[in-house]
MARVEX-415169 format. One record per residue: x, y, z of N, C-alpha, C, O in turn; residue in three letters. Coordinates in steps of 0.05 Angstrom, whole numbers, plus 5000, padded with zeros to 4 digits. Example, Ala and Ser with C-alpha at 12.3 -4.5 7.8 and 13.67 -1.06 7.14 Angstrom:
2
526448865156524649105156526449345156528549345169ALA;525749555142527349795143525850015157526850235161SER;
//
This chain:
643
147939126379149939286392152539276376153039076362MET;154139486378156639486364156539576336158539576322GLY;154039646326153839746299155340006295155640156315LYS;156240066271157740306266156240556273157340746284LEU;153640556267151940796272149940736295147740836294PHE;150840586314149040506336147840756350149340946356ALA;145140766353143840986366143441226348142341426358GLY;144241206323143841436305141941346283141341116279GLU;140941546267138941486247140141336223138741196209LYS;142741376218144041256195144240946199144440846221GLU;144240806176144540516176146740446156146940576135LYS;148340246163150540156145149739896132149139696146LEU;149639896106149039656090151339576073152439746058ILE;152239326075154339226058153039096033150938976035ALA;154339126011153339005986155638825975157838925969VAL;155038565972157038375961156238295933154038195928CYS;158038355914157338305886159938245870161938385874ILE;159838055853162137985836161638045807159338095799SER;163838055792163638105763162738385756161138425738GLY;163838585770162938865765164038975739163439205732ILE;165638815724166438905698164138855677164438935654ASP;162038735686159738675668157638895671157239005693GLU;156238955649154339175648152139145669151339335682TYR;151038895672148838855690149638925719148139065732THR;151938825728152838895755153439185758153039305779GLN;154539315736154939605737152339745743152239925760ASN;150239655729147639785733146539755761145339935772GLY;147039515774146139475801147439675820146139805837TYR;150039705817151539885835150740175831150140315850ILE;150540265805149740535800146940595810146440805822ASP;145140405806142340445815142140465845140740645855THR;143440285859143340295889144440565899143340675918LEU;146640665887147740915897145941155890145941355904THR;144341135869142441345862139941345879138841565885LYS;139141105888136541085903136841115933134841155947LEU;139341085943139641045972139341305988138441296012VAL;139941535977140041785993137541856009137841926032ASP;135141825997132741896013132441726038131041816057PRO;133641486039133341316062135441376083135041296106PHE;137541516077139641576096141541346102143141356120GLY;141341126086143140906090145840966078146141116059TYR;147940836089150640856078151340586066150840376078LYS;152640586043153240346028156240286027157840466021LEU;156940046033159639946032159739706013158739496020LEU;160839745989160839535968163339365971165639475970PHE;163039105974165338915972165038775945163138625941PHE;166938825927166538755899168938615888171138635898THR;168538465866170738345851170238385821167938445812THR;172338365805172138375776172038095764172038065739PHE;171937885780172337615771170037525753167837615754SER;170837335735168837195719169636905718171836835726SER;167836735708168336445709170636355691171436125693THR;171536525673173736435655176436465668178436375656CYS;176636575692179136605706180036345719178336165722MET;182536325727183536085740182436075769181636275780SER;182435835780181535805808183135965827182036095846ASP;185835975823187536135841186836425839186736565860ALA;186336525815185636805812182936865826182637065840PHE;181036685823178436725835178636725866177236875879LEU;180336555876180836545905181836815915180936915936ASP;183736935900184737195907182637405906182637585923GLY;180937395886178737595883176737575907176137765920GLU;175737325911173637285930174537325959172837345977ARG;177137335963178037385990177237656001177237706025ASN;176337835983175438105992173138076011172738246028ILE;171537866008169137836025169937756054168337796072PHE;172437666058173337606085173937856101174437856125SER;173938086086174538346099172138456114172438636131LEU;169738346109167338456120167338426151167838206161ILE;166738646165166438626194163338646199162238866199ASN;162138426204159238416206158238566231155838646231TYR;159938606251159138746275158539046270157239176286LYS;159539146247159039426240156439466225155539696221LEU;155239246215153139266195150339266208149839146229LEU;148439396194145639376200144239196180142339056186ASP;145239186155144039026134146138946114148339056113GLY;145538736098147338636078145738546054143738406057LEU;146638616030145438526005147538355991149838435987VAL;146738115984148537935969147237875942145137755941ILE;148637945921147837865894148937585890150937555876PHE;147637395902148737125904149136995876150936835873ALA;147537075857147836955830150437035817151336895798GLY;151637255825154237335813156637205826158737195815THR;156237095851158436965865158336675858156736525870ILE;159936585840159736315829160236095849159135875846LYS;161836145869162435935889160235955911160236145927ASP;158435755912156235765931157135755960155835865977SER;159535625965160535615992161335896002160935956026ALA;162336065984163036335992160536495999160536626020VAL;158536475982156036605988154736516014153736676029GLY;154736256019153536146043155036246068153836296088GLN;157736266066159336356089158636646095158536726119LYS;158236816075157537096079154837106094154537256113ILE;152836956084150236966096150236856125149136976143VAL;151636636129151836516156153136706176152136746198THR;155236836167156737026185154937266191154937366214SER;153537366171151837596175149537536194148837686212ALA;148237306190146037226207146937186236145437256255ARG;149337066239150437026266150837286281150737296306ALA;151337506266151837766278149137926280149238166288ALA;146937796274144337936276143838136254142338326258GLY;145038096231144738286209142438186190142337946183VAL;140738366181138738306161140138256134141738416126PHE;139338036121140637966095138537946073136637796077VAL;139038076051137438046027139137916006141238005999ILE;138037695995139437545973137937605947135537585946SER;139437685927138337755901138937545880141237465877VAL;136837445867137137265844138036985852139036835835ASP;137836915877138536645886137436605914138236745932HIS;135636415917134336365943136336255963137736065957PRO;136436375987138236286008136736276034135236456041MET;137236066049135836026075136636246095139036316097GLU;134736356109135236556129135336836118135837026132GLY;134836866091135037126078132237216069130337056068CYS;132037476063129737576049130437566019132237716010TYR;129137396004129937325977128437485956125937485956ASN;129937615939128837755915129437575891131837555883ILE;127437455879127837275857126737395831124937575832LEU;127737305808126937415782125037205769125536965770PHE;122937305757121037125744121937045716120837135696ASP;124136885715125236795690123136635674122936665649TYR;121636475687119736295674117736445657117336385633ARG;116436645669114436795655115636955631114436965610THR;118037075636119337225615120037045591119637125568ALA;121236815597121936635575119536535560119536505536MET;117336485575114936385562113836605543112936545521GLU;113936855551112937075534114537095509113437145487LYS;117237055511118937075487118236845467118036895443LEU;117936605478117336385460114636415447114236365423VAL;112636495464109936535453109936755432108536745412ARG;111536965436111737175416112637075389111537155368HIS;114636895389115636785363113636585352113136585327VAL;112536405369110836195359108036285352107036225331VAL;106836445370104036515367103536785353101736805337GLU;105236985360104737245348106137275320104937375301GLU;108637185318110037195293109336955275109836955251GLN;108236745287107236505273109436385255108936305232ASN;111836375266114036245251114035945255113135845276LEU;114935805236114635505236117135365245117135215265CYS;119335395230121835245236123335405258124835585252ARG;122935325283124035475306126035285320125435055327ILE;128435395325130435235340131435395364130835635367GLU;132835255381133535365408136535355412137835145407TYR;137735575422140635585429140735605459140335815471MET;141435375472141435365501144135435513146135485499GLY;144135455540146635515554148135265561148535085545GLY;149135255586150635015595148634795600146734835616ILE;148934565588146934355589145934285617143534245621PRO;147734255636146934165663146234395681145634345705ASP;146434645672145734865689142734885695141134855676SER;141934925720139034945727137735165711135435135702PRO;139035395707137935615692137435525663135335585652VAL;139435395652139235305624137035095621135435105601SER;136834915639134834705638132034825640130234745624LYS;131635015658129035145661128135275635125835245626GLU;129935425622129235575598128635385575126835435559ARG;130135165574129534965553126834825557125334785538LEU;126234765582123634645589121334825580119334725569GLU;121635085585119535275577119235285547117035285537ILE;121435285533121435285503119935045493118135065476PHE;120534805504119334555494116334555501114734465485CYS;115634655525112834645534111134825516108934745508ALA;112035065510110435255493110235145465108135155452VAL;112435025455112434915428110334685426108734675408MET;110434505446108534275445105734365450103834245438GLU;105234565466102534675470101434775444098934765440GLU;103134865426102334965400102534755378102534815354ASN;102834505386102934285367105534265352105634145331GLY;107734375364110334365350112134155366113134225387ARG;112433925355114133735368117033825365117933905344TYR;118533805387121333895388123133655384123333485401VAL;124533655361126533445356129233515368129833755368ASP;130733325377133433395389135133555370136933705378PRO;134733525343136333675324135733975324137234135313SER;133534055337132834335339134134465364133834715368GLN;135434315380136634415405139634425403140934225396ILE;140834655408143734695406144634825432143034935448HIS;147334805437148334915462150735105456152735035445TYR;150335355465152435555462153835625487155635795488GLY;153035485509154435505535154535795546156235865562TYR;152635955537152336235546154536425536154636655545PHE;156336325519158436505509159136455479157936275467TRP;160936625468161136645439162236405425161036315405SER;164536295433165836085417164135835413163935745390GLU;162935725434161135485429158735555411157835395396PRO;157835815414155535895397156335905368154835825350THR;158736005362159736005335159835725323159035685300LYS;160835535338161035255328158235145323157835005303LYS;156335205341153635105337152335225312150935085297ALA;152835485308151735615284153035515258151735495238MET;155635445260156935325236155535065228155235015204ASP;154634905248153234665242150534725228149834595209GLU;149134915239146534995227146835095199145235015181ILE;148835255194149135385168150335205146150435275123LEU;151134965154152034765134149634635120149934505100ARG;147234675131144934545119144134685093145034915088ARG;142434555077141334685054139634925063138534925085PRO;139335125045137935365052135135315063134235445081ARG;133735125051130935075059130734945087128534935098GLN;133034855098132934735125133934925146134034855170GLU;134635165138135435375157132935455173130835495160ILE;133035485199130635545214129535825208131036005198PRO;127035865214125736135211126436305235126436555233ASP;126936175257127536335282129436165300129335925301ALA;131136315315132836185335132336335361132936575363ILE;131336195381130936305408133336245425134036005428ILE;134636445436137136415451136636455481134936605489CYS;138136305497137836305526139136555538138636605562ALA;140736705523141736965533142437145510142637055487ASN;142937405516143437595495146237555482146537595458ASP;148137475498150837435487150837235464152137285443ALA;149437025467149236825445147536935422148136885399MET;145437085428143737195407145337385389144837385365ALA;147037535401148637725384150537565366150937645343LEU;151737345375153437185359151837055336152737035313VAL;149436965343147636835323147037035300147236965277VAL;146437285308145937495288148337545270148037565245CYS;150737545282153137595266153737365247154437415224GLN;153337115256153836885239151836875216152536805193LYS;149336945221147336955200148037165179147937125155LEU;148937405189149637615171152037535154152137595130ARG;154037405166156437315151155637115129156937095109ASP;153436965134152536765115150736885094149636735077ALA;150337145094148637275075145637275081144037325064GLY;144937205106142137195115141437445131143137545146LEU;139037535128138137785142136537715167135037515168SER;136937875188135337855212133538105214134638335213VAL;130938085215129337835219128137725193126637535194PRO;128737855170127437775145127737475139125837345131GLU;130137375142130637085137130336915162129136705162ASP;131537015184131436875209131037075232132437265235VAL;128937025247128337185271130137085294130636845296ALA;130937265311132737195334131737335359131037575358VAL;131737195381131137315407133337245427134737045425THR;133737425447135637385468134337365495131937305497GLY;135837425516134837425543136937555561139237495558PHE;136137725579137837855599138138155596138338305615ASP;138038255571138138545567140838675572140938885585GLY;142938555562145538675565145838925548144238965529ILE;147739105554147939365541148439335511147439485495LYS;150039135504150739095476148239055459148239115435GLU;146138945471143738895456142439155446141239155424ALA;142639365462141539625454143139755432142039925418SER;145739685430147439805409147039655382147739765361TYR;145939425384145939245361143939335339141939445345HIS;144639275314142839325292142439055278144438945267ALA;140038945277137539055288137439035318138838865330PRO;135839205331135539195360134438925368132738805354LYS;135438825390134838545398132238525414131738685432LEU;130638335407128338255424129438105448130937905445THR;128738185472129838065496128038125520125938245518THR;129038035543127638095569129638215588131838115591ALA;128838435601130638585618129638595646127338655651VAL;131438535665130838575693131838855700134238895702MET;130039045704130739315709132139345736131139265756GLU;134539465735136039505760134539685780134739645804ALA;133039875769131540055787129339905802128739965825GLU;128139705789126039545802127339395826126139375847VAL;129739275821131139125842131839315865131339255888ILE;133039545858133939735878131639835896131939845920GLY;129339895884127039995899126039775918125239825941LYS;126039525908125139305925127039255948126139205971GLN;129639275943131639245965131139445987131039376011ILE;130939705980130639906000127839906014127539986037PHE;125839805999123239776011123239566032122039596054ASP;124739346027124939126047126439226072125539186094ILE;128639366067130239466090128539666106128739666131PHE;127039836093125340036108123439886127123039976149ALA;122239666117120439516134121939376157121039376180LYS;124239266150125739126171126739316193126639246216LEU;127739546185128839726205126639856222127139936245PHE;124239876210122040006225120439796241119739846264GLU;119839576228118039376241119439116249118438956264TYR;121839076239123338826245122438586229123338366235GLY;120638626210119738396194118938486166118338716162LYS;118938296147118038336120117438066108118137866119ALA;116238066084115937816070118637686065120637816062LYS;118637426063121137286059121937256030124237216024THR;119937266011120537225983119037425966116637475970THR;120437535946119237725927120037635899122337565894TYR;118037625881118437535854118137775835115937885833LEU;120237855822120238095805119838025776121137845766LEU;118138175762117738115733119838245716121038455723PRO;120338125693122138245673120638445656118138435653PHE;122038635645120938815625121438695597123738635590THR;119338655582119538525556120138735535118938945534MET;122138675518122838855496122438705470124238545462ILE;120238745456119738615431120638815409119339015405PHE;122838745396124038945378124738825351123438635342SER;126638945337127038905309128038615302127238515281GLU;129538495319130738235312128638015310129137805298SER;126138065320124037865318121837965299119637845298SER;122338185286120338285267118638515277116638575264GLY;119238625299117638845310119039115307121539125306CYS;117439325305118539595304120739625283123039655290TYR;120039615258121939605236123239875231125239885217GLN;122140095242123340355237126040375251126540275273THR;127940505237130640545248130840825261130041025250ARG;131940825285132241065300135141175296136841135312GLU;135541305273138241385265139441585285141841565291ASP;137841765295138841965314139841825339142041895349ALA;138241635349139041495373141541335368143341315385ALA;141741205345144041045339146541215335148741135342ARG;146141455325148441645322149541715349151941735353SER;147741755369148541815396150141575408152041615422ALA;149141335402150541095412153341075401155241015415ILE;153541125375156241115362158041315374160441255379VAL;157041555379158641765391159541685419161841735427GLN;157741565434158441465461160641255460162441255476GLU;160341075441162440865438165140985431167140895443LEU;165241175413167741305406168941445430171341455434TYR;167241575446168141715470169441515489171541565500THR;168141275493169241075510171840965499173740915515LYS;172040935473174540845461176841035467179040955474ILE;176241295464178241505470179041495500181441515507ASP;177041465517177641455546179341215553181241225568GLU;178640985541180140735547182940755535184840655547ASN;183240885512185940925501187641105519189941045524HIS;186441315529187841485548188641335573190941355583TYR;186741175584187241025608189440815604191140775622MET;189440685581191440495575194240625575196140515585THR;194440855562196941005562197841075590200241065596ASN;195941155606196641235634197640985649199541015665ARG;196440755644197340515658200140425649201740335665MET;200740465624203440405613205440595627207640515635VAL;204640845630206441035643206840965672209040985683MET;204640875686204840795714206740555717208440545735MET;206540365698208340135699211240225696213040125711MET;211740415678214440505674215540655698217840615707ALA;213840825710214640975734215240795757217340825771GLU;213440605762213840425785216140235781217340135800LEU;216740165756218939985750221640115758223539975763SER;221640375759224140515766224440575796226440685805ALA;222340495812222440555840224240355856224140115851CYS;225840465873227640305890226940315919228140165935ASN;225040485927224240505955221140525956219840585936THR;220040465979217140485983216340775980214140825970VAL;217940965989217241245987217041325957215341485950ALA;218841215940218641265911215941165900214741305884ASP;215040935909212540825900210241005908208541075891VAL;210141095933208041275942208041535926205841625917ARG;210341645922210441905908209541875879208142055869ASP;210241665866209441625838206541565835205241655816ASN;205341415854202541345852200741595855198541595845LEU;201741805868200042045871199342165844197442315842LYS;200942105823200342215797198242055782197142145762ALA;197641805791195941625776193241565790191241505777PHE;193241565817190741515831188541705824186241615822ILE;189041965819186842145811185442065785183242165779PRO;186641885768185241795744182641645750180941625733ASN;182341555775179841425783177541625787175241535790MET;178141885787176142095788174442085813172242205814LEU;175341945834173841935859174842155877177242225877ALA;173042275893173842485912175642375933177642505941LEU;175042135943176742005963177541735954176141595940LYS;180041655961180941375955182841285977184141445990SER;183041025980184740906000186240675987185040495976TRP;188840675989190540455980191540306005193340406019LEU;190440076010191039936035192639676029191839516012CYS;194839646043196739426038196939256064196939366086ILE;197038996061197238826084199838886099201838976087ILE;199838836125202038906142204638776133204838536129ASP;206738946130209438846123209838766094211938656087GLY;207838826077208138736049210438876035212038756021TYR;210639146038212839296026214639406047213839566064LEU;217239336045219339436063221839486046222539326029LYS;223139716052225639766037227739556042229139476024ASP;227939466068229939266075228639046091228939036115CYS;227138876077225838646092227938466104230138436094PRO;227138326125228938136138229037886120227037796109LYS;231437776118231837536101230137306110229037166093VAL;229837266136228137046146225237086139223736896134GLU;224337346137221637396129221237336099219137236091ASP;223337386084223137326055223037026051221436926035ILE;224836876065225036586060222736436073221936226063LEU;221636546095219536396109216836536107215036486123ASN;216536716088214036866085211736676077212236466066GLY;209236756083206936596076206636556046207036746031PRO;205736316038205336256010202936405999202936505976GLU;200836416014198336546005197336726027198636936033GLY;195036656039194136806061192337036053192137106030GLY;190937136073189037356069189937616081192337676080GLY;188037756092188638016103189737996131188737836147TYR;191838146137193138136162191538286183189738446177THR;192138236209190638366231190938666230189138816235LYS;193338756223193939036219194239096189195438936175ARG;193339326181193439406153194639686151194239856169VAL;196139736130197339996126195940136103196140046080ASN;194640366109193540526088195940686076196640896087CYS;197040586055199540696044199040976033200741156037MET;196741016021195941286011192941326016191341166007LEU;192341536029189541616032189241886019190542086026ARG;187441895999187042145983184342265990182242135991ARG;184442525994181942685998182242935981183543125988ASP;180942925957181443145938184243125928185142925917GLY;185743345933188543345925190443325949192843365947TRP;189243255972190843225997191342926001189642755997GLN;193842866010194542586015195542546043196942726054TYR;194842326055196042226080197441966074196641816056GLU;199641916088201241676083201541496107201641596130GLU;201641236102202341036123200641066148201641106170ASN;198041036144196141026167195740736174194540586159ILE;196740656197196440376206193840356222193240516240VAL;192140156215189640116229189039816230190439656217PHE;187039736245186239456248184439376225182739536216LEU;184839126216183239026193180239056199178639116181ARG;179439006224176539016231175339296227172939316226GLU;177039496226176039766220175439806191173939996184GLU;176439636174176039636144177539876131179239826113ILE;177040116140178440356131178940536155177240536174LEU;181140696155181440886177179241096176178641206155PRO;178041156199175941366201173541296182172441466169ASP;172841036182170640946164168041096170166741186151LEU;167341126195164741266201164741546191162841636179LYS;166941696196167141976188166841996158165442166147LYS;168241826143168241846114165541756102164741876082ASP;164241556114161641486104159541706109157841746092LEU;159841846131157942076135158442296114156542436107LEU;160842316104161442526084160742436056159642596041LEU;161442186048161042106020158841896016157841865994CYS;158141756037155741586036156141306023154741116031GLY;157841286002158141035988161140985982162441155970LYS;162040755991164940685986165040415973163640225982ILE;166640385952166940145938169740035942171740175940LEU;169939775949172539655955173039415936171339245932ILE;175439415924176139195906178839075915180439215927VAL;179338815910181738685920184238745903184038795879PRO;186538745916189138755903190438485909190738405932LEU;191138345888192338075892193737985867193238085845HIS;195437785870196737645848195937355851196837215870ILE;194237255833192936995836191736975864190137155871LEU;192436775880191136745906192536905928191636915951GLU;194737035922196337175942195437465946195437625927LYS;194537525970193337785976195537995979197637955991THR;194938225967196638465970195338665988196538786006ILE;192738705984191238906000188538955986187338775975GLY;187739205986185339285972185339585966186839735979TYR;183739655946183539935938180640015941178839875932PHE;180140245954177440345959177140625948179040785948ALA;174740685938174140945928171341035937169540865941VAL;171041295941168341405945166941385919168041465898SER;164441285918163241225893160941415886159241475903TYR;160941495861158741655850158241565822160141535806ALA;155741515814155141415787156241605765156041855768PRO;157341485745158441645722161241745726162441845707GLY;162341725750165041815756167141605750169341665742LYS;166441355754168341135751167340935730165140845731ILE;169140885710168540685690169840425699172340415702GLU;168240215702169239975716171439835700173239715712PHE;171339835673173439705658176039855662178239725664HIS;175940115664178340275670179440215698181840195702GLN;177540195717178340135744179639855746181639815760MET;178539665731179739405730182539415719184339285730GLN;182939565698185539595686187539715706189839625709ASN;186639915720188240055740189039865763191339835771PHE;187039725774187439545797189239315789191039245805VAL;188839195766190538965758193439055754195338915761ASN;193739295741196439395737197739465763200139405767THR;196239585781197339665808198139415823200339405835LEU;196539205822197238955836199838835826201538765841SER;200038825799202438715787204938875794207038765800CYS;204639135793207039305799207839305828210239315834GLU;205839295846206539275875207939015880209839005896LEU;207038805867208338545871211138555859213038435871ALA;211538685837214138715824216038875842218438805845ALA;215039085854216639255872217539085896219839095904VAL;215638925907216338755930218538565922220438525938LYS;218338445899220438255890223138395887225238295895VAL;223138645876225638785872226838855900229338825903ARG;225238945919226239005945227438755959229538765972LEU;226038535955227038285967229538185953231438085966GLU;229638215927232038135912234438305921236638205925GLN;233938565925236138735934237138655961239538645966ARG;235338585979236138486005237738236004239838206017THR;236838045987238237795984240937835971242937715980MET;241138005951243638065938245638185958247938115959VAL;244638375974246338505994247238306015249538316024GLU;245438116022246137916042248337736030250337676044LYS;247937646006249937465994252537605989254737495993PHE;252337865981254838015977256238056004258638036005LYS;254638106025255838146051257137886060259337896072ASN;255837656055257037406062259637346047261537236057GLN;259637436021262037386004264437546012266637466005SER;264037766027266337936034266837936064268638076074ILE;265437766079265837746108266537466116265737266104HIS;268137446136269037186147266837066163265737196181ASP;266136806158263936686171264336646201262436656216ALA;266836586209267436536237267436786254266436786276LEU;268637006244269037246260267137476254266737646270THR;265937476230264237696222265637936210264338116200GLY;268337946212269738176200270238106171269637896161ILE;271438306157272038266128273738016124275437956140LEU;273337886101275137676093277237786073277238036069ASN;278837616061280937716043279737876020280738086013ARG;277537766008276337905985275238175994275638375980ARG;273838176016272738426026274838636033274538876028GLY;277038536044279238716051280438856027280939096027PHE;280838696006282138815982280238995967281139195955PHE;277538945969275639135957275739405971275839615959GLU;275839385998275939636014278639766010278840016010ARG;280739606008283439716006283839885980285040095981LEU;282739785958282939925933281840205935283040405926ARG;279540235948278240495951279840675969280440905963GLU;280540565993281940736013284840806004285741036008SER;286140615991288940665982288840885960290641055960TYR;286840875942286641075921286141345932287241545923GLY;284441365953283841625965286341745978286841985977GLN;287841565991290341656004292341765983293641965988SER;292441635960294341715939293541995929295242155924MET;290842045926289942305917290342525937291142745930LYS;289842455963289942665983292742725993293342946003SER;294542535990297342575999297642516029299742566041GLY;295442416042295642346070297142086075297341926057GLY;298142046099299541806106297541566108295341596118LYS;298541346099296841106099298240886116300640846114PHE;296640756133297740536150296740276140294340236134ALA;298540076138297739806131299139616150301539626154LEU;297539446163298539266185298038976178295838906169ILE;300138816181299938526177300238396204302138446219SER;298438216212298438086238298137786235296537686219ILE;299737646251299637346252299237266281300737366298ASP;297337086287297036996314299436826322300436676306MET;300136836348302236656359300836466378299236546395ASP;301436206375300436006394297835866386296835706401GLY;296835916362294235786354294535486351292735336360LEU;296835386340297135106336297234966363296034746367LYS;298535086383298634966410295834946422295134746434TYR;294235156419291535156430289834936417288434786430ILE;290034916390288534706375289334426384287634256389ASN;291934386386292934116393292334046422291833806428ASP;292434236440292134186469289234206478288334046494THR;287834406469285134466480282934416459280534426465PHE;283634346434281734286414281134516395281634746403GLY;280134456372279634666352277434856360277335086351HIS;275534756377273434936386274535166402273735396399GLY;276535106419277835316434279535496416279835736421GLU;280735366395282235516376280435726362281335946357GLY;277935646356276035836344275436066363275136286354ASP;275236006389274736216409277036416408276536656409VAL;279536316406281836496405281836666380282536896380ALA;281036546357280936696332278836916334279337146326ILE;276436846345274337056348275237276367274637506362ARG;276637206388277737406406279537596391279337846394PHE;281437486375283337646360281837846342282538076340THR;279737746328278137916311276838136326276838376318ALA;275638066350274338266366276238476377275738716378ASN;278538386386280538566396281538756374281838996379ALA;282038646351282938806328280839016320281439246315LEU;278238926320276139116313275939336333275539576326THR;276239276359276139476380278439686377277939926379LYS;280839586373283139766371283039926345283940156344VAL;282039806323281839946298279940176299280340386287CYS;277640146314275740356317274640446289274240276272GLY;274240696286273240806260275440876241274940906217ARG;277840896252280040986235281040766216281740826192GLU;281140516226282140296210279840116201277640126212PHE;280239956181278539726175280339476176282639486169PHE;279139256185280739016189279438776177277138776170CYS;281038556174280038316161281638076171283938096179ALA;280237846169281637586173282337486145280437416129ARG;284837476138285637416110286637126107287237046085THR;286736976129287536696128286736566154285336676170GLY;287736316159287036176183287636326209285836376225GLY;290236416212290936576236292136846227293736966242ASP;291436926203292637176191290537396190288237346182GLU;291337636198289537866198291038106185293438116185PHE;289438296176290538536165288838776173286438736178MET;289939006175288539256180289739476164292139466157ALA;288139676157289139896141287440146145285140126154ALA;288440376138286940626139288640876138291040866143GLY;287341096131288741356132288341466160286141546168MET;290441466176290141536204292241746212294241786198VAL;291741866235293642046246296041896257295841656263GLU;298342026260300741896268300541776296301541546300GLU;299341916315299041806342297441546342298141356356GLU;295441536326293741286324295441056313295240836323CYS;297041106293298740896282300840816302301340576305ALA;302141006316304340946334303440786358305040636370ASN;300940826367299940696391298440436385297540306404THR;298240366360296540146353297439886366295839746378PHE;300039816364301039566374300739546405299939336415GLU;301239766419301039756448298039716457297539576476ASN;296239856443293439826450292439536444290839436459ARG;293439426422292639146416293838956437292438766445LEU;296338996445297638826464296138826491295938626505GLN;295039056498293539076523291038896522290338766542LYS;289738886499287338716497288138416500286738266513GLU;290438346488291438066490292237996518291637776528PHE;293438186532294338136560291938076578292037896594ASP;289838236575287438196591286137926585285037796603GLU;286137846560284937586552286537356564285437166575TYR;289237376563290937156572290837116602291136886611ASN;290237316618289937286647287737096653287836946673ILE;285537106637283136946643283136676630281136536632ALA;285236596615285136346601287636176608289636286615HIS;287335906605289535726612291735706591293435536592PRO;291635866571293635876550294136166543292636346551TYR;296336206528297036476520296736506490297636346474ARG;295236726483295036796455296837046450296637246465VAL;298437036430300137266423299737346394298137226380GLY;301237536386301137616358303737736349305337846365PHE;304337706324306637836311305538046291303637986277SER;306738276290305638496275307738646259309938696269MET;307038716235308738896219307039126208304839076198GLY;308039366209306539596200308139766181310539806185MET;306839866160307940076143306140316145303740306141ILE;307440546153305940786156307341006140309441096149TYR;306341086117307741266099305841396080303541316077ALA;306841606066305341736045305441546021307541446014VAL;303141516008303041335985304241475961303341685952VAL;306241355950307641455926305941395902304941165899VAL;305641595884304041555860305041305844307441275840HIS;303141145836303640895820304940675836305640465825ASN;305240715863306240495879303940315886302040405899LEU;303940055878301639885882301339815912303239815927PRO;298839765920298239695947299639435955300239395979ALA;300039265936301339005942304139055952305138885967THR;305439275945308139335955307939405984309739326000GLU;305939555992305539616020305139356036306239326058PHE;303539176025302938926039305538766042306138656063ILE;307138756020309638606021311438706043312638556058ARG;311738976045313439086065312439036093313938986112MET;309739056097308539006123309038706131309538646154ALA;308738526112309138246117312038186125312538036144ASP;313938316112316738276119317238356148318638206162GLU;316138586156316538676184315138486204316138426225ARG;312738376195311338186213313037936216313237836239MET;314237836195315837586197318337626213319237446227TYR;319537866212321837926228321137906258322537796274ILE;318738026265317838016293317137736301317737656323GLN;315937576283315237306290317837146296317836976314LYS;319837196280322437056285323537126312324636946326LYS;323237376320324137456346322537316368323737226388GLU;319937296365318237166385318936876388318736766410HIS;319736736366320336456367322936406384323336186395ARG;324636606385327136566399326836616429328736576444GLN;324336696438323836736466323536476481322636276469ARG;324336466506324136226522321136176527319636356535GLU;320235926524317435856529315535926507313135906510GLY;316536006484314736076462313235826451314435616447TYR;310635856448309035646437307535756413305335856414ARG;308935726390307735836366306935616347306335386355GLY;306835676321305935486302308035276296307635096280ARG;
//
């Protein structure tokens, strides 16, 4: 119950797969999308671009995309567990899916409670070794292994040794090398081999994967040795680069189409009968080719097509790189969230998807974020309960700021899946800090994963940069506001008053209108502090500021310029200026009735047309003189309690 397509013929299957920047994983996604339509299933891909060479923090940010899955919506789930390097993450996905009653198929890694599709690595590796030992009858054969303690590496090495010994070839430790499944260690291992005298160079090198085999071929070629004439080489896995290579590589390939057909065959049985076999072992396709001495003819026409394809991809990647540089420049100039949205509309179509969704965690981007949110924001964290679809694209139509619940995954998910059938979701993050996710309707051949990775990484960085700029602006404005406002009363301080005065005084000089400047000193503050304490003195100061603000209204601006000193100024009508003192006195009278002490004020005002080149300081001096005259008069009154 609660499935997205409950009671309907459609089924929703989630696919969890990492490392989609690699050719093999590309092939899995493309094949599933090509094979699924006859079954009527809808596919929701939760994917990452991560690889094992990334930092732990980066991988945490990538793999957090799997926490977005709402298992209550699913009918089935496929996990390419071998691509998800953290076994705990894979186990959590399977456990959550099983708890929700979802059928789970695990590919290339056996997991309890799943229907497991396994690859027959042992038989394929055995065939490769036998091909070199028994069919090519080569004598000096050495092995380039992967990570020494890896189960996969150990198994392939065991098979190599077993076949060699079965054919009477004792394997000495000096014949075994480790390239750790990637290029740099393989180069170092080959350097050791090539330091030997020519007669001790092996006749063949069997590699535990294609990536190492390609490096071995290159190092042999650099040393003036030919493949396979001098040294035969074999790989394993069937990566795309192997088909581009000259000579073509002997290897073993797990056909994506074989996997895809098996996946949908299992789901068809499960959805119809509720049961299927628990384990399936799939064979590799063997490719015995030029690098081991087979099929010596060169397919020039095919290689010409490959070269053309590579140049096309280079051009496409060059174009995409330029577009990403432009996007960085455009977003760097954005000062508001609306600017970001508008600029992104020019770059999202580069993904060539009919539909796309840019989803940001709740509150990530705000033009004026709260300072407390900036200072107390989460250090890391995942997806928020509410998500904002900042931009939703359908063809050339855009919708903005669609707020929805995280458990919905995307707004109108059911409707869009019925229309496009396959949606791919990738994470947006900076290291372990989540920003959101980007989703596209997926069709084979429309999206190049390396280009998408470039786009997503650039987008993540720029959204993070925009967030920082918006927060910096808020903090700068806060600090600026604090620097020009009085901490006790909240009105302008002396610095803020003079900044505002320069602008207003200059406008008055240009317009020829009358300008009012008022100097005010509190009466009785020292008596209040000495008799009732400084806390009550602060109350009196805040009252004076509030009363002054009320009387000033919109016409004047006011400030606390000293301990008990205040000023006000503005271009005002004559009536407003003439009634200012009486209106202020009324506020003080009402306050004094309710308090056991009397607060008074002395005031001086200058109200005149600003004479050209007359400095504002002269206005202030004249207002102060009048204020001091009034203060002197107040001191002569009976019962005066002043400073």
